[in-house]
Backbone as JSON Lines, residues from 0, in Angstrom:
{"i":0,"aa":"M","n":[90.47,118.35,87.92],"ca":[90.41,117.01,87.3],"c":[90.27,115.97,88.44]}
{"i":1,"aa":"K","n":[89.39,114.96,88.2],"ca":[89.26,113.9,89.13],"c":[89.79,112.62,88.57]}
{"i":2,"aa":"I","n":[90.64,111.92,89.35],"ca":[91.25,110.71,88.92],"c":[90.96,109.6,89.9]}
{"i":3,"aa":"A","n":[90.57,108.45,89.39],"ca":[90.25,107.29,90.23],"c":[91.31,106.23,90.12]}
{"i":4,"aa":"I","n":[91.74,105.66,91.2],"ca":[92.73,104.56,91.22],"c":[92.12,103.39,91.95]}
{"i":5,"aa":"P","n":[91.88,102.26,91.27],"ca":[91.45,101.03,92.01],"c":[92.43,100.62,92.97]}
{"i":6,"aa":"T","n":[92.03,100.4,94.23],"ca":[92.97,100.29,95.34],"c":[92.68,98.99,96.14]}
{"i":7,"aa":"D","n":[93.74,98.33,96.51],"ca":[93.67,97.23,97.44],"c":[94.78,97.46,98.47]}
{"i":8,"aa":"K","n":[94.38,97.7,99.73],"ca":[95.28,97.9,100.89],"c":[96.36,98.95,100.53]}
{"i":9,"aa":"G","n":[95.91,100.12,99.96],"ca":[96.85,101.15,99.68],"c":[97.69,101.05,98.35]}
{"i":10,"aa":"Q","n":[97.48,99.97,97.7],"ca":[98.26,99.65,96.46],"c":[97.32,99.73,95.26]}
{"i":11,"aa":"V","n":[97.87,100.06,94.09],"ca":[97.1,99.98,92.85],"c":[96.67,98.54,92.62]}
{"i":12,"aa":"S","n":[95.42,98.32,92.44],"ca":[94.87,96.94,92.19],"c":[95.29,96.49,90.85]}
{"i":13,"aa":"A","n":[95.55,95.25,90.75],"ca":[95.99,94.63,89.41],"c":[94.86,94.68,88.39]}
{"i":14,"aa":"H","n":[93.6,94.66,88.87],"ca":[92.44,94.66,87.99],"c":[91.39,95.53,88.58]}
{"i":15,"aa":"F","n":[91.05,96.61,87.84],"ca":[90.18,97.65,88.41],"c":[88.83,97.13,88.91]}
{"i":16,"aa":"G","n":[88.25,96.2,88.23],"ca":[86.9,95.7,88.57],"c":[86.78,94.89,89.85]}
{"i":17,"aa":"H","n":[87.91,94.42,90.32],"ca":[87.9,93.51,91.5],"c":[88.56,94.15,92.71]}
{"i":18,"aa":"C","n":[88.8,95.48,92.65],"ca":[89.42,96.16,93.77],"c":[88.49,96.3,94.95]}
{"i":19,"aa":"E","n":[89.11,96.55,96.17],"ca":[88.33,96.78,97.37],"c":[87.64,98.13,97.33]}
{"i":20,"aa":"E","n":[88.35,99.11,96.8],"ca":[87.8,100.47,96.8],"c":[88.49,101.29,95.7]}
{"i":21,"aa":"F","n":[88.01,102.45,95.51],"ca":[88.55,103.38,94.54],"c":[89.07,104.62,95.34]}
{"i":22,"aa":"T","n":[90.32,104.95,95.13],"ca":[90.84,106.18,95.8],"c":[90.66,107.25,94.7]}
{"i":23,"aa":"I","n":[89.93,108.25,95.07],"ca":[89.53,109.39,94.15],"c":[90.4,110.61,94.58]}
{"i":24,"aa":"Y","n":[91.11,111.13,93.61],"ca":[91.93,112.33,93.8],"c":[91.31,113.48,92.91]}
{"i":25,"aa":"D","n":[91.13,114.62,93.62],"ca":[90.83,115.84,92.88],"c":[92.19,116.54,92.79]}
{"i":26,"aa":"V","n":[92.68,116.76,91.52],"ca":[94.06,117.28,91.38],"c":[94.03,118.57,90.53]}
{"i":27,"aa":"N","n":[95.05,119.39,90.78],"ca":[95.32,120.54,89.95],"c":[96.55,120.14,89.1]}
{"i":28,"aa":"E","n":[96.37,119.83,87.91],"ca":[97.46,119.38,87.07],"c":[98.55,120.46,86.83]}
{"i":29,"aa":"S","n":[98.13,121.68,86.66],"ca":[99.08,122.74,86.33],"c":[99.94,123.04,87.56]}
{"i":30,"aa":"E","n":[99.45,122.86,88.72],"ca":[100.24,123.09,89.94],"c":[100.83,121.75,90.48]}
{"i":31,"aa":"K","n":[100.52,120.68,89.83],"ca":[101.03,119.39,90.23],"c":[100.76,119.07,91.63]}
{"i":32,"aa":"R","n":[99.45,119.23,92.05],"ca":[99.18,118.92,93.47],"c":[97.81,118.32,93.59]}
{"i":33,"aa":"V","n":[97.67,117.57,94.68],"ca":[96.37,116.95,95.04],"c":[95.6,117.93,95.87]}
{"i":34,"aa":"N","n":[94.41,118.25,95.45],"ca":[93.48,119.16,96.22],"c":[92.81,118.33,97.27]}
{"i":35,"aa":"S","n":[92.35,117.15,96.97],"ca":[91.61,116.32,98.03],"c":[91.74,114.86,97.56]}
{"i":36,"aa":"K","n":[91.46,114.03,98.56],"ca":[91.49,112.58,98.37],"c":[90.33,111.94,99.14]}
{"i":37,"aa":"E","n":[89.67,110.98,98.52],"ca":[88.66,110.2,99.21],"c":[88.64,108.81,98.75]}
{"i":38,"aa":"C","n":[88.17,107.9,99.59],"ca":[88.05,106.5,99.15],"c":[86.6,106.11,99.18]}
{"i":39,"aa":"I","n":[86.17,105.41,98.16],"ca":[84.83,104.9,98.06],"c":[84.9,103.42,97.79]}
{"i":40,"aa":"T","n":[84.04,102.7,98.49],"ca":[83.96,101.24,98.33],"c":[83.49,100.84,96.96]}
{"i":41,"aa":"N","n":[84.18,99.81,96.39],"ca":[83.77,99.32,95.1],"c":[82.32,98.77,95.24]}
{"i":42,"aa":"P","n":[81.36,99.35,94.52],"ca":[80.01,98.89,94.61],"c":[79.73,97.53,94.03]}
{"i":43,"aa":"G","n":[80.68,96.91,93.4],"ca":[80.54,95.57,92.85],"c":[80.88,95.53,91.35]}
{"i":44,"aa":"H","n":[81.33,94.41,90.93],"ca":[81.83,94.18,89.54],"c":[80.67,93.52,88.78]}
{"i":45,"aa":"Q","n":[80.11,94.37,87.89],"ca":[79.07,93.89,86.97],"c":[79.48,94.4,85.6]}
{"i":46,"aa":"P","n":[79.31,93.64,84.54],"ca":[79.67,94.05,83.22],"c":[79.09,95.45,82.87]}
{"i":47,"aa":"G","n":[79.99,96.36,82.55],"ca":[79.53,97.72,82.02],"c":[79.14,98.69,83.12]}
{"i":48,"aa":"F","n":[79.05,98.24,84.41],"ca":[78.55,99.11,85.49],"c":[79.57,100.14,85.94]}
{"i":49,"aa":"L","n":[80.8,99.73,86.22],"ca":[81.79,100.64,86.8],"c":[82.12,101.84,85.96]}
{"i":50,"aa":"P","n":[82.25,101.73,84.59],"ca":[82.52,102.92,83.84],"c":[81.37,103.99,84.01]}
{"i":51,"aa":"R","n":[80.19,103.58,83.98],"ca":[79.1,104.52,84.14],"c":[79.04,105.06,85.61]}
{"i":52,"aa":"F","n":[79.3,104.23,86.59],"ca":[79.3,104.61,88.07],"c":[80.42,105.68,88.23]}
{"i":53,"aa":"L","n":[81.58,105.44,87.72],"ca":[82.66,106.39,87.89],"c":[82.41,107.67,87.17]}
{"i":54,"aa":"A","n":[81.81,107.62,85.98],"ca":[81.41,108.79,85.2],"c":[80.55,109.67,86.05]}
{"i":55,"aa":"K","n":[79.55,109.07,86.71],"ca":[78.64,109.8,87.62],"c":[79.33,110.45,88.79]}
{"i":56,"aa":"Q","n":[80.47,109.9,89.09],"ca":[81.32,110.52,90.21],"c":[82.15,111.69,89.73]}
{"i":57,"aa":"G","n":[82.1,111.98,88.45],"ca":[82.82,113.06,87.85],"c":[84.24,112.72,87.5]}
{"i":58,"aa":"I","n":[84.61,111.43,87.4],"ca":[85.92,110.98,87.11],"c":[86.31,111.33,85.65]}
{"i":59,"aa":"N","n":[87.51,111.89,85.46],"ca":[88.01,112.23,84.18],"c":[89.09,111.2,83.68]}
{"i":60,"aa":"C","n":[89.66,110.53,84.62],"ca":[90.8,109.59,84.3],"c":[90.84,108.5,85.24]}
{"i":61,"aa":"I","n":[91.17,107.3,84.86],"ca":[91.33,106.17,85.72],"c":[92.74,105.64,85.49]}
{"i":62,"aa":"I","n":[93.53,105.4,86.62],"ca":[94.84,104.81,86.51],"c":[94.72,103.44,87.14]}
{"i":63,"aa":"A","n":[95.04,102.42,86.38],"ca":[94.82,101.02,86.91],"c":[95.99,100.15,86.57]}
{"i":64,"aa":"G","n":[96.03,99.02,87.26],"ca":[97.02,98.04,86.96],"c":[96.76,97.36,85.56]}
{"i":65,"aa":"G","n":[95.47,96.97,85.41],"ca":[95.02,96.32,84.23],"c":[93.5,96.35,84.16]}
{"i":66,"aa":"M","n":[92.98,96.16,82.98],"ca":[91.53,96.09,82.78],"c":[91.3,95.44,81.4]}
{"i":67,"aa":"G","n":[90.09,94.91,81.28],"ca":[89.7,94.33,79.99],"c":[89.51,95.36,78.88]}
{"i":68,"aa":"L","n":[89.7,94.95,77.67],"ca":[89.55,95.82,76.49],"c":[88.1,96.39,76.47]}
{"i":69,"aa":"K","n":[87.15,95.57,76.79],"ca":[85.74,96.09,76.78],"c":[85.56,97.23,77.8]}
{"i":70,"aa":"A","n":[86.15,97.05,78.92],"ca":[86.13,98.09,79.94],"c":[86.71,99.4,79.49]}
{"i":71,"aa":"K","n":[87.95,99.3,78.77],"ca":[88.57,100.49,78.27],"c":[87.62,101.15,77.22]}
{"i":72,"aa":"Q","n":[86.97,100.35,76.39],"ca":[86.07,100.92,75.37],"c":[84.93,101.66,76.07]}
{"i":73,"aa":"L","n":[84.38,101.06,77.16],"ca":[83.31,101.72,77.92],"c":[83.8,103.01,78.61]}
{"i":74,"aa":"F","n":[84.96,103.02,79.1],"ca":[85.51,104.25,79.69],"c":[85.63,105.28,78.53]}
{"i":75,"aa":"D","n":[86.09,104.84,77.41],"ca":[86.22,105.88,76.26],"c":[84.86,106.42,75.92]}
{"i":76,"aa":"Q","n":[83.83,105.57,75.92],"ca":[82.5,106.07,75.61],"c":[81.94,107.0,76.66]}
{"i":77,"aa":"N","n":[82.53,106.96,77.87],"ca":[82.06,107.83,78.96],"c":[83.1,109.01,79.09]}
{"i":78,"aa":"N","n":[83.92,109.17,78.05],"ca":[84.96,110.3,78.09],"c":[85.87,110.25,79.34]}
{"i":79,"aa":"I","n":[86.29,109.03,79.74],"ca":[87.15,108.84,80.81],"c":[88.48,108.31,80.25]}
{"i":80,"aa":"Q","n":[89.6,108.99,80.4],"ca":[90.92,108.54,79.95],"c":[91.34,107.36,80.83]}
{"i":81,"aa":"T","n":[91.91,106.37,80.21],"ca":[92.41,105.21,81.01],"c":[93.94,105.14,80.8]}
{"i":82,"aa":"I","n":[94.61,104.87,81.93],"ca":[96.05,104.58,81.93],"c":[96.18,103.29,82.74]}
{"i":83,"aa":"T","n":[96.76,102.29,82.08],"ca":[96.95,101.01,82.68],"c":[98.4,100.63,82.79]}
{"i":84,"aa":"G","n":[98.71,99.68,83.57],"ca":[100.05,99.15,83.77],"c":[100.7,99.81,84.98]}
{"i":85,"aa":"A","n":[99.95,100.6,85.76],"ca":[100.47,101.23,86.96],"c":[100.56,100.21,88.07]}
{"i":86,"aa":"A","n":[101.48,100.42,88.97],"ca":[101.67,99.59,90.18],"c":[102.28,100.38,91.27]}
{"i":87,"aa":"G","n":[102.06,99.94,92.52],"ca":[102.65,100.55,93.69],"c":[101.67,101.24,94.59]}
{"i":88,"aa":"I","n":[102.21,102.01,95.48],"ca":[101.4,102.77,96.45],"c":[100.63,103.89,95.75]}
{"i":89,"aa":"V","n":[99.36,103.97,95.93],"ca":[98.48,104.92,95.22],"c":[98.98,106.35,95.34]}
{"i":90,"aa":"D","n":[99.34,106.78,96.58],"ca":[99.72,108.15,96.69],"c":[101.02,108.5,95.92]}
{"i":91,"aa":"E","n":[101.92,107.49,95.83],"ca":[103.08,107.71,94.98],"c":[102.77,107.68,93.51]}
{"i":92,"aa":"V","n":[101.83,106.8,93.1],"ca":[101.36,106.7,91.7],"c":[100.75,108.04,91.25]}
{"i":93,"aa":"I","n":[99.9,108.69,92.05],"ca":[99.33,109.91,91.69],"c":[100.31,111.03,91.54]}
{"i":94,"aa":"Q","n":[101.28,111.0,92.46],"ca":[102.36,112.03,92.37],"c":[103.22,111.83,91.11]}
{"i":95,"aa":"D","n":[103.52,110.56,90.82],"ca":[104.28,110.3,89.55],"c":[103.51,110.79,88.34]}
{"i":96,"aa":"Y","n":[102.22,110.56,88.35],"ca":[101.34,111.06,87.24],"c":[101.42,112.59,87.11]}
{"i":97,"aa":"L","n":[101.25,113.2,88.22],"ca":[101.25,114.69,88.2],"c":[102.56,115.26,87.74]}
{"i":98,"aa":"E","n":[103.66,114.55,88.09],"ca":[105.03,115.01,87.71],"c":[105.43,114.51,86.31]}
{"i":99,"aa":"G","n":[104.57,113.79,85.67],"ca":[104.89,113.27,84.34],"c":[105.82,112.14,84.33]}
{"i":100,"aa":"N","n":[105.93,111.37,85.46],"ca":[106.9,110.3,85.61],"c":[106.19,108.93,85.67]}
{"i":101,"aa":"L","n":[104.87,108.87,85.44],"ca":[104.19,107.54,85.53],"c":[104.54,106.71,84.36]}
{"i":102,"aa":"I","n":[105.03,105.51,84.57],"ca":[105.3,104.63,83.45],"c":[104.12,103.71,83.32]}
{"i":103,"aa":"S","n":[103.62,103.66,82.1],"ca":[102.46,102.78,81.78],"c":[102.82,101.87,80.6]}
{"i":104,"aa":"N","n":[102.39,100.67,80.82],"ca":[102.63,99.63,79.72],"c":[101.39,99.32,78.89]}
{"i":105,"aa":"E","n":[100.32,100.13,79.17],"ca":[99.05,99.89,78.48],"c":[98.6,98.38,78.52]}
{"i":106,"aa":"S","n":[98.58,97.88,79.75],"ca":[98.28,96.48,79.95],"c":[96.81,96.25,80.01]}
{"i":107,"aa":"Y","n":[96.29,95.42,79.12],"ca":[94.89,95.02,79.1],"c":[94.77,93.54,79.37]}
{"i":108,"aa":"C","n":[93.81,93.24,80.2],"ca":[93.47,91.85,80.43],"c":[92.82,91.28,79.23]}
{"i":109,"aa":"D","n":[93.0,89.98,78.93],"ca":[92.48,89.44,77.71],"c":[91.16,88.66,77.94]}
{"i":110,"aa":"H","n":[90.42,89.08,78.93],"ca":[89.06,88.52,79.11],"c":[88.02,89.56,78.8]}
{"i":111,"aa":"H","n":[86.78,89.14,78.78],"ca":[85.69,90.01,78.46],"c":[84.94,90.38,79.74]}
{"i":112,"aa":"E","n":[84.52,91.64,79.77],"ca":[83.75,92.12,80.96],"c":[82.36,92.37,80.65]}
């Protein structure tokens, strides 16, 4: 499984579309471990672009601080699970996710993308 976390200086970005980069984790959920980690620069925020871009990267899930409802719908259309309301250091957030301890408040921004 591949998980993307929008990242700013090692922290989960408050809004996925405006992050500096995406930290991509290839994880083994059953063994609760990270197989690999890479960072890719955000290619730019354009309406509807990032969900398709991340789908092409093979992403299955995105963990973010927040995102617009339209973005969530576009991720759904690309079969990418969204988890919002995350905060903190990305390596700790991915570990919390794998251990089933990630707290999400399903926070969506109230603007249109």
